[in-house]
Structure formats: structure tokens, C-alpha cells
C-alpha positions as CSV (number, residue, x, y, z in Angstrom):
1,X,78.5,109.4,114.0
2,X,78.8,105.6,115.2
3,X,81.6,103.4,114.7
4,X,80.9,101.6,111.4
5,X,79.7,105.2,109.8
6,X,83.0,106.2,110.3
7,X,84.5,103.1,109.1
8,X,81.8,103.2,105.9
9,X,83.3,107.0,105.4
10,X,86.7,105.4,105.9
11,X,86.7,103.1,102.8
12,X,84.6,105.4,100.5
13,X,82.4,102.1,99.5
14,X,78.6,101.6,98.9
15,X,78.9,97.7,100.7
16,X,81.1,98.8,103.3
17,X,77.8,100.2,105.3
18,X,75.3,98.2,107.5
19,X,73.9,95.6,105.1
20,X,75.2,93.2,103.0
21,X,79.0,92.9,102.9
22,X,81.4,92.1,99.5
23,X,85.0,91.4,99.1
24,X,84.0,92.2,95.4
25,X,85.3,95.5,93.9
26,X,82.2,98.2,93.6
27,X,81.3,99.0,90.1
28,X,81.7,96.8,86.6
29,X,84.0,97.9,84.4
30,X,84.9,95.4,81.3
31,X,86.9,92.8,81.1
32,X,89.0,91.4,78.1
33,X,87.1,88.0,78.7
34,X,84.6,86.7,81.2
35,X,86.4,85.6,84.5
36,X,85.1,82.9,86.9
37,X,86.7,80.8,89.4
38,X,87.0,78.1,86.8
39,X,88.3,80.1,83.8
40,X,90.7,82.1,86.0
41,X,92.3,78.6,87.5
42,X,92.4,77.5,83.6
43,X,95.5,80.5,83.9
44,X,98.4,78.6,84.7
45,X,100.2,81.5,86.4
46,X,96.9,81.8,88.7
47,X,96.5,78.1,89.0
48,X,100.2,78.0,90.2
49,X,100.0,80.9,92.9
50,X,97.1,79.6,94.6
51,X,98.5,76.2,94.7
52,X,101.9,77.4,96.2
53,X,100.2,79.1,98.7
54,X,97.5,76.4,99.2
55,X,99.7,73.5,99.5
56,X,102.8,75.1,101.3
57,X,101.3,76.4,104.2
58,X,98.8,73.2,104.7
59,X,101.7,71.2,104.6
60,X,103.1,72.8,107.9
61,X,103.2,71.3,111.0
62,X,101.2,72.9,113.6
63,X,102.5,73.1,117.3
64,X,100.7,73.2,120.7
65,X,102.7,75.0,123.6
66,X,101.2,76.1,127.4
67,X,103.3,79.5,128.2
68,X,104.0,79.2,131.7
69,X,103.0,82.6,133.2
70,X,106.3,83.6,135.3
71,X,109.0,82.6,132.8
72,X,106.8,83.2,129.1
73,X,108.7,80.0,128.2
74,X,106.6,77.5,126.1
75,X,106.4,73.9,126.5
76,X,105.1,71.3,124.0
77,X,101.3,70.2,124.9
78,X,100.1,68.2,122.4
79,X,97.2,66.8,125.0
80,X,95.0,69.9,124.2
81,X,91.8,68.6,122.8
82,X,91.1,72.1,120.5
83,X,94.9,70.8,119.2
84,X,94.1,67.3,118.7
85,X,91.1,68.4,117.0
86,X,92.9,70.3,114.5
87,X,95.8,68.4,113.7
88,X,94.4,65.0,113.9
89,X,90.4,64.9,112.5
90,X,89.0,68.6,111.9
91,X,85.8,67.0,110.7
92,X,84.7,63.4,109.3
93,X,85.7,64.4,106.0
94,X,89.4,65.8,105.8
95,X,93.0,65.3,107.1
96,X,94.8,68.4,108.5
97,X,96.1,69.1,105.5
98,X,93.2,69.0,103.4
99,X,91.5,71.0,106.0
100,X,94.1,73.8,105.9
101,X,94.0,73.3,102.1
102,X,90.2,74.5,102.1
103,X,91.2,77.5,104.1
104,X,93.6,78.8,102.0
105,X,92.0,78.1,99.0
106,X,89.2,80.0,99.9
107,X,91.6,82.6,101.5
108,X,93.6,83.2,98.4
109,X,91.3,83.4,95.5
110,X,87.6,84.8,97.3
111,X,90.0,86.9,100.6
112,X,87.6,84.9,102.9
113,X,87.6,81.6,104.5
114,X,84.5,80.1,106.2
115,X,84.1,77.0,108.5
116,X,81.2,76.2,110.9
117,X,82.0,75.3,114.3
118,X,80.1,72.7,115.7
119,X,80.1,71.9,119.4
120,X,78.7,69.3,121.7
121,X,76.7,70.2,125.0
122,X,79.7,71.6,127.0
123,X,80.6,73.9,124.9
124,X,83.8,72.1,123.2
125,X,84.2,72.4,119.6
126,X,84.1,68.4,117.6
127,X,84.2,69.4,114.0
128,X,85.1,72.3,111.9
129,X,83.4,72.2,108.4
130,X,84.6,74.2,105.8
131,X,82.3,76.2,103.6
132,X,82.2,77.3,100.1
133,X,83.1,81.7,100.3
134,X,81.2,82.1,97.1
135,X,78.0,80.5,98.4
136,X,78.4,82.8,101.1
137,X,76.7,86.5,102.4
138,X,78.1,88.3,104.9
139,X,75.4,90.7,106.5
140,X,76.1,93.5,109.1
141,X,73.4,94.4,111.2
142,X,72.4,98.1,112.6
143,X,73.6,97.0,116.2
144,X,77.4,96.2,114.4
145,X,76.8,92.2,115.0
146,X,77.5,90.3,111.7
147,X,75.4,87.3,111.0
148,X,76.4,84.6,108.0
149,X,73.6,84.0,105.1
150,X,75.0,80.7,103.2
151,X,73.4,79.3,100.2
152,X,73.5,75.6,100.0
153,X,73.8,73.5,97.0
154,X,69.4,73.2,97.1
155,X,69.3,76.7,97.1
156,X,68.3,76.8,100.9
157,X,69.9,79.7,102.8
158,X,71.0,79.0,106.4
159,X,71.2,81.5,108.5
160,X,74.3,81.5,111.1
161,X,75.5,83.3,113.9
162,X,78.9,84.5,114.4
163,X,79.8,82.4,117.3
164,X,78.6,79.3,114.9
165,X,81.1,80.4,112.1
166,X,85.1,80.8,112.0
167,X,85.7,83.1,109.5
168,X,89.4,84.0,108.5
169,X,89.9,87.1,106.3
170,X,92.3,88.6,104.4
171,X,93.0,92.7,104.5
172,X,89.8,94.6,103.7
173,X,87.3,96.5,106.2
174,X,88.0,94.4,108.9
175,X,84.2,92.4,108.5
176,X,84.9,90.7,105.1
177,X,88.4,90.3,103.0
178,X,89.2,91.6,99.6
179,X,88.5,88.9,96.8
180,X,91.9,88.6,94.7
181,X,90.3,86.6,92.3
182,X,87.5,89.9,91.5
183,X,90.0,92.5,91.8
184,X,92.7,90.8,89.3
185,X,89.4,89.8,86.8
186,X,90.9,92.7,84.6
187,X,94.6,90.9,84.3
188,X,92.6,87.6,84.1
189,X,90.4,88.5,81.7
190,X,93.8,90.0,79.6
191,X,95.4,86.3,80.0
192,X,92.4,84.1,79.4
193,X,91.8,85.9,76.1
194,X,95.3,86.1,75.1
195,X,94.7,82.1,75.8
196,X,92.3,82.1,73.6
197,X,94.0,83.4,71.0
198,X,97.3,81.2,71.3
199,X,94.4,78.6,71.2
200,X,93.3,79.8,67.9
201,X,96.2,79.9,65.9
202,X,97.2,76.6,67.1
203,X,93.9,75.0,65.7
204,X,94.7,76.7,62.6
205,X,97.8,75.4,62.3
206,X,99.4,78.8,62.6
207,X,98.1,80.3,59.5
208,X,97.3,84.3,59.8
209,X,94.6,85.9,57.3
210,X,95.6,86.2,53.8
211,X,93.6,88.2,50.8
212,X,93.2,86.1,47.3
213,X,93.1,88.6,44.6
214,X,91.1,87.7,41.6
215,X,91.7,89.9,38.2
216,X,87.8,89.6,37.2
217,X,85.0,91.4,39.2
218,X,83.0,88.6,40.8
219,X,79.5,88.2,42.3
220,X,78.4,87.9,45.8
221,X,77.6,83.9,45.3
222,X,81.0,83.7,43.8
223,X,82.6,85.4,46.3
224,X,81.2,82.9,48.5
225,X,81.8,80.1,46.7
226,X,85.7,81.0,46.3
227,X,85.8,81.7,49.9
228,X,84.4,78.3,50.9
229,X,86.5,76.5,48.5
230,X,90.1,78.0,49.9
231,X,89.4,78.6,53.3
232,X,91.8,76.0,54.0
233,X,94.4,78.5,53.2
234,X,93.7,80.6,56.7
235,X,91.7,78.0,58.6
236,X,92.3,74.6,59.7
237,X,95.7,72.9,60.9
238,X,95.8,70.4,58.1
239,X,98.3,71.2,55.4
240,X,96.4,70.6,51.9
241,X,98.4,71.8,48.4
242,X,96.0,74.2,46.8
243,X,95.5,75.4,43.1
244,X,94.9,78.4,42.5
245,X,93.4,79.1,39.1
246,X,92.2,82.3,37.0
247,X,94.8,84.1,37.3
248,X,94.2,84.0,41.4
249,X,96.7,85.1,43.9
250,X,96.9,84.8,47.3
251,X,98.9,87.3,49.6
252,X,99.4,86.2,53.2
253,X,98.9,89.3,55.4
254,X,101.4,89.7,58.6
255,X,100.9,88.9,62.3
256,X,99.1,91.8,63.6
257,X,100.9,94.0,66.2
258,X,99.2,92.2,68.9
259,X,100.2,88.8,67.7
260,X,103.9,89.8,67.1
261,X,103.7,90.7,71.0
262,X,101.5,87.9,72.2
263,X,104.8,86.4,73.9
264,X,105.6,89.4,75.3
265,X,102.2,89.9,76.9
266,X,101.6,87.0,77.7
267,X,105.0,86.9,80.3
268,X,103.5,90.0,81.6
269,X,100.2,88.2,82.8
270,X,102.5,85.9,84.5
271,X,104.2,88.9,86.4
272,X,100.9,90.7,87.1
273,X,99.0,87.7,88.2
274,X,101.6,87.0,91.0
275,X,101.8,90.4,91.9
276,X,98.3,90.3,92.7
277,X,98.6,86.5,94.3
278,X,101.5,88.1,96.3
279,X,103.7,85.5,95.1
280,X,107.4,86.1,93.6
281,X,107.0,85.2,89.7
282,X,110.3,83.0,89.9
283,X,108.6,80.3,92.2
284,X,105.6,79.4,89.4
285,X,108.5,79.0,87.0
286,X,109.1,82.5,85.4
287,X,112.7,82.2,84.5
288,X,112.9,85.7,83.1
289,X,113.9,87.5,86.1
290,X,115.1,84.7,88.2
291,X,118.5,86.4,89.2
292,X,116.2,89.1,91.2
293,X,116.1,86.8,94.0
294,X,119.4,86.0,94.0
295,X,121.4,82.3,93.3
296,X,120.1,80.2,96.5
297,X,116.8,78.8,97.1
298,X,117.5,79.6,100.9
299,X,117.5,82.9,99.8
300,X,114.5,82.9,97.9
301,X,112.3,80.5,100.6
302,X,113.3,83.2,103.2
303,X,112.1,86.2,100.8
304,X,108.9,84.0,100.1
305,X,108.4,83.1,104.3
306,X,108.8,87.1,105.2
307,X,106.9,88.5,102.7
308,X,104.0,86.4,101.4
309,X,103.5,83.4,103.9
310,X,104.1,84.5,107.4
311,X,100.9,87.3,106.8
312,X,98.5,84.2,106.2
313,X,100.2,82.2,109.1
314,X,100.1,85.1,111.5
315,X,96.7,86.0,110.6
316,X,95.2,82.2,110.7
317,X,97.2,81.8,114.2
318,X,95.4,84.9,115.3
319,X,92.3,84.2,114.4
320,X,92.4,80.7,115.7
321,X,92.9,82.1,118.8
322,X,90.5,84.8,118.9
323,X,87.3,82.8,118.1
324,X,88.3,79.3,118.9
325,X,90.7,78.8,121.8
326,X,88.5,80.4,124.8
327,X,89.1,83.3,126.5
328,X,90.8,81.7,129.9
329,X,93.4,80.0,127.6
330,X,94.7,83.2,125.5
331,X,97.6,83.8,127.9
332,X,98.3,80.4,128.7
333,X,97.9,78.3,125.1
334,X,99.5,79.2,121.9
335,X,98.9,77.2,118.6
336,X,101.3,78.0,115.7
337,X,102.2,77.1,112.5
338,X,106.0,75.4,112.6
339,X,107.8,76.5,109.5
340,X,111.2,75.3,110.3
341,X,111.2,73.1,107.8
342,X,110.6,75.5,105.2
343,X,113.2,77.4,106.3
344,X,116.0,74.5,107.1
345,X,119.3,75.2,106.0
346,X,122.0,72.5,104.3
347,X,123.9,70.6,106.7
348,X,126.5,72.7,106.9
349,X,125.4,75.3,107.8
350,X,122.6,73.5,110.5
351,X,125.7,72.3,112.2
352,X,127.7,75.7,112.2
353,X,124.7,77.2,114.1
354,X,124.1,74.0,116.2
355,X,127.7,74.9,117.2
356,X,127.3,78.4,117.5
357,X,124.7,78.0,119.9
358,X,125.6,75.1,121.9
359,X,129.1,77.2,122.9
360,X,127.1,80.3,123.7
361,X,124.4,78.3,126.3
362,X,121.7,78.7,124.2
363,X,121.1,75.0,123.2
364,X,122.1,71.8,124.8
365,X,123.7,68.6,122.4
366,X,120.9,66.8,122.8
367,X,118.5,69.4,121.6
368,X,120.7,70.1,119.0
369,X,120.6,65.9,117.7
370,X,116.8,65.9,118.5
371,X,116.5,68.6,115.7
372,X,118.1,66.0,113.3
373,X,116.3,63.1,114.5
374,X,118.9,61.8,116.5
375,X,119.1,60.0,119.6
376,X,120.4,61.5,122.9
377,X,123.8,61.2,124.1
378,X,124.5,60.4,127.8
379,X,125.7,63.6,128.8
380,X,124.1,65.9,126.3
381,X,121.8,67.3,128.5
382,X,124.4,69.9,129.9
383,X,124.6,73.5,128.8
384,X,128.1,74.9,127.8
385,X,129.5,78.4,128.0
386,X,132.8,79.5,125.9
387,X,134.4,77.7,123.2
388,X,136.3,75.8,125.4
389,X,132.9,74.1,126.3
390,X,132.9,74.2,129.8
391,X,130.0,73.0,131.6
392,X,127.7,75.8,133.0
393,X,128.5,76.1,136.7
394,X,132.0,74.8,136.7
395,X,134.0,78.4,135.6
396,X,135.3,78.5,139.5
397,X,136.7,75.0,139.4
398,X,138.3,75.3,136.1
399,X,139.9,78.4,137.0
400,X,141.5,76.6,140.2
401,X,142.8,73.8,138.6
402,X,139.8,71.7,140.5
């Protein structure tokens, strides 16, 4: 049994064998309301989750380092060609932030992000152009190679070889990632249906259905005429004064159980959608369980980074090294996101941390000053040891009194 056949049986899905690879779940399934990208983005919880992940990652600075092969020490290398491209001008249309917003929006909703890799005559990358994940089909050939079929706005299908596409994917079968948008479509459908119900109630001015009782037996045309004359009792937002005649009585029915639990259902959908998106609901302004994350924003940020953001960052960094950096530089060059600002502690905590690092010889005073944006001080490049701030290498002189 070949590798791809084993992979197919391991996942057990019809879309995992050779041929078109799908990021969507197999089978249909009824949803409470039709779910598309546009309708899903009108659900506040889905919009807020996608926006949070997208903007936080795209706003992080990226750094490039050269790794010393002997010591393993990383030194900043801002002149590396691919890093300069990525950081300053990924393509003719976008800044670095806009570029990574495109990457993350496709990744967090469609489970896959695609970019064309444009190279010059020397094989150097000079542009990365994002493509819409919804218009891409990934074809797995019998020999294990992959081709990408992209349908543009003119319905023209362009075929790309694997080396011409930078493909970042969420967890899946290894060829395509699983799409949160479609796997969460039932939860999104419920949220959309609830929003539609709330909208209808708002249009009706909060009026519920009722029963108009008449003593006499009515003909069909009389019923229709009365219904037309008094439909404002249950429809519309205007508050009219209705005069009932002929022993008519109006009895308003109570809210249905679904309407009575609408607030609870809508709150649950916020948590459910946030769970699908991998975002703590408290970070999208759900205050119903805010104490679950503690009272400090530092704890919230730390938990969000460790459990939610870090997998995205590691995924993108690993994909860049694998597909965009020459193999000859894999052990020498490292491009990574700088999340120090995200995890930046309050000033008192930072100063205490710097003091501990300086006293233990892990940091010089000037390195601490640089992190705070302050100019270097004279003599601040000295490594100190022990709590008495003794310059490294002079312990014997201090001990002998010299």
C-alpha cells in the first residue's frame, strides 16, 4: 500500500485520496440558515474572532537572524534579501501588515492561504501575491505531487506547479487544511437564524403574534379583510390606536419558548463560534465568563499567545523556511515574529526582570536600556555577576581588596 493510500485510509474521507483535495467536511447537513463567507462575517462573534487573530498576527514585527553554526547564537541580519522583501514590499500592492492580514484572513476562515511566488531569472523571489483560497483547488496526483488550479474573476483556470505557490495550511491531511468556516457552518447557521429572528422582532416593534376573536362566523373574504385591517396589531413598528368593534377581542400570545431563550441561545453561540475559531470568548467582548481568565490582562495575553497565537506563528515561520528560504540557508537564517510587544509586562515587572537578568549576568545594562528605548550609557556594556554588581572577571581583585 502506497503512502497516499495509507494517508487516505488513516483519515477515512473521500476527499483525501488522489485527486481534488477539499478543506470542507464531506457530506452536506442541514443548517438553520444558509452560510457563506459574507453571511458568516455578519455574525459579530465570527467577525471579531477572525479580526482578532488577523490583526494581532499581522501587526507583529518580523525579525531576521543569522545563526552562528558553532555557538548557536542568533545575530540580527536586517540585510537578508528575502527578509527585506517580506518586511518592506511583499508585492506591488501591499505593505507587510496588509500582506499578513490577507494570509491570516484566509487561514483563519478557509484553513488555507495561497500566494504566487514570483522569481527573477536568478531564482530569487521578488514578489509574493496572495490568492483567494475560495477560488483554489488543490489536486494531488498519483505520483504524490501537487498542482494548484486557480479560477480567476474571469472564470479562467490557471494551473500552478507546487514551487510557484506558497501554501500555508491549518491542521488537516497534510495536503490541505480544514476550513473553520465550513466546519462551523451549523453553529454559524444557528447564529444567523437567531439574528434574523431578532431583526424580525425589531421590525415588528417587539410585537408577538395574537388571536383576534369574533363572536360571529365569518366568511373567508371577511377574515381576509379583518386580517388586513388589523395586521398592525402584530406586525410593524408603528404604535397605532386600534378600535375593535362587533364584540371583537384581541388576545396576545406569549413569547414562544425559542423566543424566551433567545438571549441565552445567542450568548451560547458566541462561545461556540469562539471555540471553533480558537479564541477565548472574553477577548471578543464576551463578559459572561470574564473571571475564567483572571483579572489581569497580562494573564489573558499570555494564555492567548501560548494556546492560540503561537500555533499560527510557528506554522507560518516553518512554512517560510521550508518553501521560501533556500535549503542552503536553513541552518543559518531564521525569520520569526517578534511577540515581545504582545507579552510586554507593566513597567514595574519589566524593571524587576531587568534587574534580575543584569545581576545574574544574562543581560547588560545597555541591553536593558535598549529594550526600553533609551540611549546607551557609558560603561553599560559590562556583564555583572552577583547581587553586588561586580564586573565579570574581576572577582579575584575584589576578594583581595585590589
